[in-house]
Phi, psi and omega in degrees: 000069180267132182278133174271180185296319177301308183291324175297315179298312184295321183297314183297307185290326178291324175290318174302315181299321179296318181294322183287342176280344185296309185297319177294328178300315183290326181295312180287334173289328176293323176277000179059040180268092188292319180294322178291320180296321184289320180292317181292327174304315177299318174296313175303313183298313184291321177290329173294316180298319178297320177295312181293314181297324181292328175297321186274315191244050183245347183276173184293331179262029187300328178282353176251004187285297175191154171270348172054057172295152189084302172293305174304320179302317180290309181296326179294324179291310180298317179298332178291342177255004190281316179299310176295328180290322179293315181293320175301315185295313186290330175293319188292317179301311177303315181298317176297318179297319181293313185296324180292313187272347169288324169061037182244325182268095186287332181289322170300317186273351179293124181299335184269355181279152176265000182294313180303301175307315177298321182287323176300311180299314178302317185285330184280329200237335179305312188291311181293330179293321175303312183295317179301322184281329184251352181293341182291337176302321183254015173289127179289333183213168179302307171189162177235154184245126171256139178300137183074320177276331182088207181275128180224166183275139171246125190258151182281152172292089184204157172297329180295327176298321181290325183286314189271339185238299196288319190294336184291325174302316174300315180307303184287332168303313181297317177301318186292316181300314187297316183285334171298315180292316179295324172301311174306310174300317175290332180291310181300328176293319187251017189302330178285341181252006189301322183292320174293323182290323180291332182279319188285328183284353176073024187287339184083004181254147169251184185296320182294319181286326174300315182294322178295320180295316179300315179298317176299317181295307182295329177300312181292327181298306188300335180271311189275333181292307178299329179291318181291318176300314177300317176300321183287320178292320178297317176301310180304321181286325180282311185280326179062218185242031182298143176291162181235128180237118186299320184292326183282333174281311181264071176264192179300335186264008187295325178280003182282136187266120174251147179242139188224144177238096177259010178073213181271004182292342182259017188261008180301315183298310174302320181292325175295314180295322179294311177304313178296330175297307183297318180296318176304321178289325178295317184284326192239352182257000180235005183276174186298320177294324182285326178292320173302320178295320175298317180300312187294326182288318179299322175292324186292326180270007168120349181280137181284157177285137184241133175286134179295326178267017183291150173231137185295333183275354177288148179294146179260131184269127183282162175294330181291323179292323180295314180293324177294318179304309181300318176295321179298314177298319177296321179298314179296321178297320183296313183293326174297319185292320173296321180294319177298317180295323178298309180302316178300322174298318181292322181298314182300324184288319184291323184279309188268354171073027176278108181274064182280337173207162186283148180267105185282119176259146183301156177293339180289337182271141181265126177296154184289324176297325175296325181287326176295321176297321178296319178293325177292000000 
């Protein structure tokens, strides 16, 4: 299992992309942003699988390494729903942004309501689960192995393949585009009030977070939607309206594993996922909120908080001195309070004539009785 240069490059960048996606995932998980978390989950999954598959099936003998039964059966099922899953998630992100700045459906925007999370889960996951469950019907074989890409599903040339697999990418691309346009139009109409709208709707977004989500969504739409439309048109032209017969497809040769070497011509999808991962990290992994999350994580694993302006040459103050300083301050406060109470007691006796104790006069003062005797 010797890696060539192309396989090593794909494996390295896919792994880096996977690692870079972890902070944005936890950031959106902390914000309880279901669509963004789901989208980053799909990107994490595809980059991780691209890394593993490039390590296994990149050498000249890729077809003789292993067919990886079990592993490929699971990953083929998940990968079949990844494309539609990403488009569903980005459409849901744009839908949420539109509902926030539209600010009319109060039940949906209410943080205590379950309508919003249930709607997000349904929009993000129903279609990919449906595709993962039904795509096996139109698979022409158990799976095939491509060099650099690993195991993938191969679908039968039939109209049913368009209905069960391909058409959903087109449908959710249109939905994402519609909500993107509605969001931009509404934003232009209410741009002067957008700060108040974000605060009053309880969205948890400020203007910077809202702008990052819009840029992130539009970026993915501009990348994935043309790719989805091209794949659908190409599939429609290839599959046509050929009839489907389950017995002809799932025959005795259905379990045979085939291997193909198309070189680097099949690497468009991994490269797009790597680029999207880097863009996601730039947008959500380098902001103020993300840096605060990194500091909290470092403190959690044992690193002490370090001041940004500290200098190693500065003298270090011991904890004993700090405690002594606090004790000294407390002592001064206590003594000052006691002195004040003593003065108040003297004042009370002097004004109200309460002779609880004698008032000691300094020797330099002359008593009134002495003055009377001197006059006599």
